[in-house]
N, C-alpha and C positions, 0 to 999 in steps of 0.2 A: 453642555460640555460632557464628553464621555467620561466614564469612571476611569481612574488610573488602573492600568493593567500591569500588575507586578509579574516579574519573570518567575518561572518555576524555581523553587527555593532549595532543592536538594543537592545541587552541585556546589562546589566550592567557588569562591569569587573568581579564581583564576580561570575557570572553565565556563563561566556563565556570562552571557552578554545581558547586562541589566537593561530593562526597558525604561524609557524616560517617563517621568511623572508629569502629569498635567498636560498630556498630549491631546490634541483635538484634530479632527479631520481638516485638511486644507480645503479651500474653496473648490479646487478642481476635483477633489475626491467626492464631493457631493453632487456633481453635475450628472444629470440623467444621460442615458445613452442617446447618441444622435441617431437620425434615421439610418437605414441600412446601407445607403449609398456610400461606397468607399471613395478615397481620393482619386484613385485611378478607375478606369472602367471595370465593371464587375466581371468576374470569370464567366464567360458565356456558357461554359459547360456545367456550371453549378445550378441546381434547381432553386426555384424561388424559396425564400424563407417561409415555411408553412405555419409558423406560430407567431403570435403577438403576445406581449406580456400579459400576465394574469391581472385581474382587476379586483377592486373592492369598491364599495360605494364610498365616495369621497366623504371624509370626516368620520369614518367608522373604522373599526379594527377588524382584521381577519382573525378568526379563531381556528385552531386546528380542526374542530368539528366541521367548519365550513369549507374545508379544503379537500374533502375526500372525493368529490366528483366534479371538480372544476374542469371546464373545457376551454379551448382557445377562444379568445374574445377580441373584438376589434377596438375596444376601449383601452386607454393607457392611464387610468387614474391611479393615484398612489395611496398607500396605506398610511394612516396617521400613526406616528410612533407613540408608544406608551412609555412614559418615563419610569413607571414602576416595573418594567420588564428587565431583562438581563443585559448587563454591560458586555458580556462575552458569550458568543453562541458558536457552538460547533455543529456542523451539518455533515452527516456521514450516512452511508447506506444503512448501517446497523446501529442500534443503541449499544452503549458500552456495558450492558447487563445481559445475563442469561436468565431465562424464565424457568422456574421449577414448579410443577404442579404437584401438590401434596396429596396423599391418599384421602384426606378429609375434604378435598375440593378447594382448599385455599391455594393461593399463588404467592410464591416468594421470588425475589429477584436477587441475583448475586453478581457482583461486579466481574466483568470478563477480564481475564489476564491479558496483558498487552502493554507495550511501551507507550503507545499514544495516550491511553487512558491515564497511565501513571504520570506521564510528563505534564499533562494538562490539569491534573488534579489540583495543585495549588492555585492555579489561575481560576479554575472553575469555582473553588470554594471562596476565594477572595472577592469575586465579582458576581456572585449570585448567578453563576454560569448555567446555561441551558444547553442541552444536547438534543438535536433533532435527528431521528432515525427510525428505522423499521424495527419492530420488536420481534420479528420472525412470525411465521404462521400467516394464515390467510383469513382468520376469523376477525371478529370485531377488535379494533385496536384499543388497548387500555387507555383510560383517561390520563392526562399528564400527572406525573407523580414525582416525588423527591426520593432519591436513593444515593447513598455514598457521597453526600454533599453536592449533588447535581440535580437540576430540574430537568426531568426527562420528558420529552414530547414525542409520542409515537405517531409515525405517519403510516396509515393503513395501506396495505397492498392486497388486492384480490388475487385469486388464482390466475386469472388472465394477466394481471400485472406481473406476477412472478414469472410466468411463462414467456411473456413478450418483452417486458422492460428489462428483467434481470437475466433470465436464462437466454433470452433472445438477443436483443440489441446490445446489452452490456457485455455478455459473455460469448456470444456467437458472432458478433459483428466487431465491436471495439476491441475485445481482448485479443483475438488473433491478429487483427490489423496492427495493433500497437506492439505486438511481439513478433515483428518481422514476417508476418504471414507464414509462420511455421505450419499452421493449418489454414485453409482458405476461409476468409470471412464470408458470412452469409448476409445478403442485403435484402431485407423485406420491409416494405413500406408500412405495414401494420405494426411491425416492431418499433419503427421510428415514431409513429404516432403515439404509441404507448410510452416510449421514452420521454417524449415531450410532455405528455400529460402527468406522468409521475414526477418529473423534474419540477413542473409547476407546483405540484402538491407540496413538495419539500420547500420550495421557495416561499410559498404562502405561509407555511408553518414557521419558517425562520423569520419572516417579516412580522408575524404576530408575536413572536417571543422576544425580539430584540428591542432594547431600550434606545432612546435617542442617541445617535452617534456611536452606537455599539460597534465592537469588532465582531465580524462574522468570519469563521474559518470553514470553508467548504472543502470536502475531501473526496478525491478519487474519481475514476472514470465513469462511474454510474451517474454522476451528478454534474456533468460538464455544462449543462445549460442553466444551472441554478444561478451563477453569478450575474448574468445579464437580466434574468427574470427578477432577481432580488433587487437589483439596482433600479429597475423600473418602478418597483413597488416602494422602495425605501432608499432614495438617493442620499439620505443623511448618513448611511452606514459606510464604514470602512471594511472592504471585503477582500479576503485572501482566499486563494485556491491552491491546494497541493495535490499533484498527481503522483501516486505511489508506484505506478507502473511505467515502463518506457514510453517515450513519445517518438513516433516514427519519422523518418526523413520524408522529404517532399514527394519522392517517387512512389512511395507506398501510400502515404496519407491521401494523395490526390485521387486515389481510386474510390474514396468514400463519397457516395452520392450527396451526402449532407455535410460536405466538408466546410463550406462557408458558415453554416449555422453553428457548428461546433466551435469554430474559431471565435465567432462573435459571442457565443455563450461564455467562453472562457474570458474574453476581454471585458466582460462586466466586472471582473475583479480588479483591484488596485495593484495586487501583487500575485503573480503566478509562480509557484515553486515546482521544480522538477528535481529528480534524483541526480541527474548528471548534467554537466555543462552542455554536452552534445544535444541533449533533449531540449534544453532551453534555446539553443541555436536553431534547432529544427523548427521550433514554434515561431520564433522571430522571423525566420526566412519565409515561412508559410504566410504570415500576415502580410509580408511584402508582396509575395507572388500572387496569392489568391484574393487578397483584399485591397491591394494597392496602397497600404499604409506606409508612412515613412517610419524608419527605425534608426536608432543610433545606439550601438553597443547593446545594453540590456533594456533599452527603452523603446516603446512603441507609441507613436503619436496618433491619437484618434481624431477624427474630424471635429468632435465637440470640444476639443481642447484638453481632454484628459490625457494623462500619460500613464501607461501601464508598464510595469516592470516584470520581466521574466528572468528568473535566476535559478541556479541550482542550490538546493539545500539538502544534502545527503542525510537521509534518516538514520537513526541509530537505535540503540536498545538501552534498557536500564541495567547498566553493567554491575552496579553494586548489589542489586537484588539477586541477579543470577549467580554472581560469585558467592554470595552468602549461602545460597542453596547448595552450590557445588562444594563448599567447604564443610558442610555438615558431616559428622561421622556416619550417619545413616546413608548419605549419598555415596560415600566412599565404599561402604560395605556393599551397597547394591551394585556399584560398578564392578567390584570383585566377583560378586555372584554372577553377573552377566557373562563375564569372561569364562567362568567355570562352566556355566550352563551350555556354552557352545563349544566346549572341548579344550579350553585353555590354549588357544593358538598363540604363536609367538607375537604376531601383530594382528590388529583389528582395524579394518577400514569401515567407515560409517557414512551412510547417506541418509539424510532426513529431509523429506520433501512432501509437499502436497502432491497427490497423484495428478499430474498435469503434463501435457505434451511439451510444455516449455522447459521442463526441469531436466531433461536429458537423462532420465533414469535408465531407459533401455540401452542407451549408448554406453553408459558406464558398466552395465552388466555384461554387455557384449565384449568390451575391452578386457574386463577381469576374466571372463570365460576364455578368451584367446590366450591370455597369459598362462592359464592352467593347461589348456590344450597343448601349448608349445613347450610345456615343462619348465617355464621360467619361474613359476611359483607352484607350491603345493598347498593344499588346505591346512597342513600342519604349520606352514610358515605364515599364512595370512588367510583370514576369513573376512567375508564382507557381510555387514549387517545393513539392510536397506529397510527403512521405515517409510511407508507410503501412506500418508494420511488420506482417508476417503475424501473425494471431492466431486461434486456435480455428477453424481452417479446415475442420474436419469438421462444424461446427454450421451448419445451414441459414441461420439469420438472418445469419451473418457472410458466407456465400457470396452471399446476396442483396445485402448491403451493398456487397460488393466489386463486384458487377455494376453497382449503381447509381452508385457513384463513378467507375468506369472508363468507363461510358457518358457521364457528365457531362463528364469530362475529354476524351473523344474528340470530343464535340460542340463544346466550346470550341475545341479545336485545329483541328477541321475547318473552322470558320468564321473564326477569327481568327489561326491560326498560319501561319507561313511556313517554308520550308526553312531550317534553321539558327536559327530564331527561334520556338520554341513559345510559345504563350500560357501553358500550364501544363505543367510538367515533373513527371510523376508516376512514383514508384518504389515498387513493392510489394516491399520488401526490407528487410533489417536492415543496420545499419552500425555499425562500431566507433566508439569514443569519439573517435578522432582525426578521422575523417571527419565526425562530428556537430559537433565543435568548428569545423571548417572551414566547415560549413554555417551555423552560428551566426555566424561571423565575416563571412560574405559577405552575410547577410540584413540589409536595411535595416529591414524590418518583420517582427516575429515575430507570427504569427497563432495565438493559443491560445484557441479558442472552443468548449470542450466544453459540451454541453447540461447536464451535471452531472458534477462531479469532486470527489473528496475533497480533493486539493491541486493536482495537476498540476505535477510537478517540471520539465517541459520549460520552463516559464516561468522558473523559477529558474536553469536551466542556461543559457538565453540571456543572462540578466542577468549571470551569472558570467563569461561569455565576452566581454562588452562592457567590457573593462578601460579602453578609451579613452573611455568614456561616450557612445558614439554608439549609434544605433539606437532604434527605437520598439517598445514592447510593446503589442499589441492583445490584451486579456484578457477572457474571459467573466466576468461577475459571478457565475456559478454555479460557478466554480472556487474551491477553498479559498485559492489564492494571491491572490485578489482582496482578501481581508482584510488582507494584508500589503503588497501593491503598489498602494496607492491612487493613485500617480502614473501608473500605466498608463492607457491609454485603455480604460475599462471599457465593455462592450457586452453587450446582451441578444442571444444568438445566434439566438433565435427571431424576432427583428425584422430581417427581411432589409433593409429600407430603412435602419434604424439601423446595421446592419452595413456597408452600402455607404457611408454617410456617414463612419463611423469609419475605413474603409479609406482613403478620400480624405484625411481629416484626417491620418492617420498618414503617408501618402506626401508630403504637402505641409507637414508641420510644420517650423517654423523650426529650424535646427540648434541655436541657443542654447536654445530651449525643450526640445528633445529631450535635450540634454546635462544640463539641470537635472533633468529627470525621471529620467533614467538614473542620475545620480549619487546621487540620494536612494534609489532602489531598491537600488543596489549597497551603499550604506552600511547599509541595513537587513539585506540578505542576509549581508554579512560578519559582522555582529553576531549573526545568528541562523542559524548554519550547522548541519550535521547533528550536530556534536559537542555543541553547546548543547542541541539537541533531546534527544539520548540522555541527556546529563547531567541535564537537568531532570526527565525521566521517572524515571530511576533514583534520583535524589536524593529525589523525592517518595515513591517506593516503599520505599527503604531507611530514610529517616527515619521513615516511618510517620506518617500524618496521622489515626491512629485514637486514640480515647480510651483 
């Protein structure tokens, strides 16, 4: 029997979905995957599935050290579960800790900031939880260790793995495809081969760490093959998968040469979570069209009798933690200092994004520039602060994007800026949570205009920091947050004229109207924080929605 999995405990009872006690996997949840043949004829355009599940010698356990160089195998033997292992396992591309090398040669680990780590902390502690992930770097992986109440198991990546699995297939093939092909995806067979091998490595590490009947929660687009591989190794597990980025419609997804393999990889899970209902619908539709499987509402019926559920679970943030930082006197002082440092304009617009072509940074700079060019705004009335966190700097597309954005900023400031009063303050750097909270507090208008985004937690972080119900959120309708924040000024970021009108509307909105909108958004956010997200997913996974 699996251990009881308690819900995260930091929300109030009114906002937390408690997980049932004494749950155990249903018989269907433990069934192995059936052969690859679907109910209907296979898609003749799809390539043959090039991988078979990883193996271990029957009656033995797989240890992380044994998984570093595994290759595809024709055998399908299973791993024997170890009852002394973890009852709850998280599998993600990165470990939830950052490594620091001290001058004396010793190494320390510090827990990474982030809502996912915070939300799962109570569950991890209560169930001897294990977290499987990459520690960063391409040297020898550290041995499994305990930190911050979690058992951490590092999966090693070589330099070739980083270039082909991570920078290649994950971020040059899947990332642009799943973001509406804003940039053209690159399809290389050697990248796919590396993706398969690294996913197997993660699956074997998870199989070795999970106790009998454990819950395993796999995260994001880098690990879409892990659920099927893990089920072949450990059919006793209850497996969940959550995709943090968008999932494309049939017309775009069908371009992927390995489209059937990815779908089958995900269908190894019992529950597949998406950010938006539309993404879940896209996935269900694809299983019908490309695999020939029968579906009914959120259920997908597999040939082996298993029933997989695909639903939306919109992710959120730790509202209480961020609001506490925002309320500190030193945060308010820093917010005032920021305003003074840029010339004390009447209004401040703010954008905070990872430097990525999906975020719409250049588009918003162009729109703001045109407002200044046309005399509809002056830098005395409004100044734009744009934080662009460095990202994937070795990739040519990101280098070109940085050049484009910085050229646009230079042009605006060259024409409209003055000494001590820039039109746009641009920072290509990372900032800690205290500095970000101060920026959120000083901004009168938050500009969140991605061209495509799974959720965009920056919008939620801004709302969390506006505890006095001031400020205006300008939000792209193509961000998942738009489904929840209907009171925001929703905009099509591709429509430059519409974006300009929305910027002016945000800057000139009556305080009473802004307060009404912000109060409604904050009420929703407090009721739907990251604890509720994690609880709802784990509740659905633990209870089992399978016949």
